N, C-alpha and C positions, 0 to 999 in steps of 0.2 A: 502580205507582200505578194503572194501568188496572184491574187485578184488584180492588184495594181500592175503587175508584170503582164498579165494576160490582157488587161485593158489597154496598156501601152502598145502591146503587139497588135491588137485590133485597130487602134488608132493609126499605127504605122502603116498597116496594110490598106486601110481606107484612104489614108493620105496618098499612098503610092498610086492607087487607082484613080483618085480624083485629080492628082497632079498630071498623070498621063492624059486623062480626058481633057483637062483644062488646057494643056499645052497643045494637044492636037486640034482643039477648037480655036486656038489662037487667043484665048482669054487670059492666060497667065504665063509666067516664066518660072523656072525652078530657081529659087533664091539661094539655095545651098550650092556653092561652087563645085564641091566634090560630086554631088548628085547631078548637077547640071552637066558635068563632064561625063558621068555614067550615062545620062540620057542621050548626050550627043553621040556616044558610041552606038547605042541602040536602046530603044525603050524597053525591050525585053531584058537587056543587061541591067538597066536601071531597076526594074522590078525584081530581078534576081538578087541584086546587091541588097536592096531593102529587105527582102524576105530572108535572105541568109543571115544578115546581121541580127534580125529579130529572132530567128530560130536559134542562133548561137546563144543569145542572151537567155532565152527560155530554157535551154538545155544546161548552160553553165552556172547560172546564178544559184540554183538550189544546191549545187555540190561544192560551192566555194566555202572556204573557211572564214571565220568571223571577221577579221579586220578588212579583208578585201571585199567580202560580201556586204559589209556595212557601207563601204565607199560606193560600191556599185548600186546599192539600194538608193543612195542619195541621187545618183545619176539617173536612175529610173524615174524618180519623182520629178526631176528637172525635165526629162524627156516627156513624161506624161503631160506636164504643164505646157510645154512647148507644143505638143501635138494638139492639145485643146485649143490653144491660140491659133494654130495653123488651120484647124477645122473651122474656126470662126471666119478666117479669110476665105476658105473654100465656100462657106455658106454665102459670103458676100458676093463672090463672083458668080456663083450659081444663081443667086437671087437677081443679080443684074442681067444675066443671060436670059432668064425666064421672064424678065420684065416686072419682077415683083416690086422693085424699087429703082 
């Protein structure tokens, strides 16, 4: 579980940085309405929200008791899967930007 959580955190951080880069380059828009709102306030606020949520998960999940911990573990698996998909989208726009395809 620890490796999955850390992998999800890493994917979250790289998603945040790639999203800011893509938006600034005019290649993408933030699809998540809540995070689009955070980005509209300020890109640094957007990054802070992403990093704080991830840090909170990394700190809290190991100390949670069994029923809640198991539910959150399921959510981490879903988040990991989602971030893998989102990174595929990032690779697509980066490839288009560099003229790879």
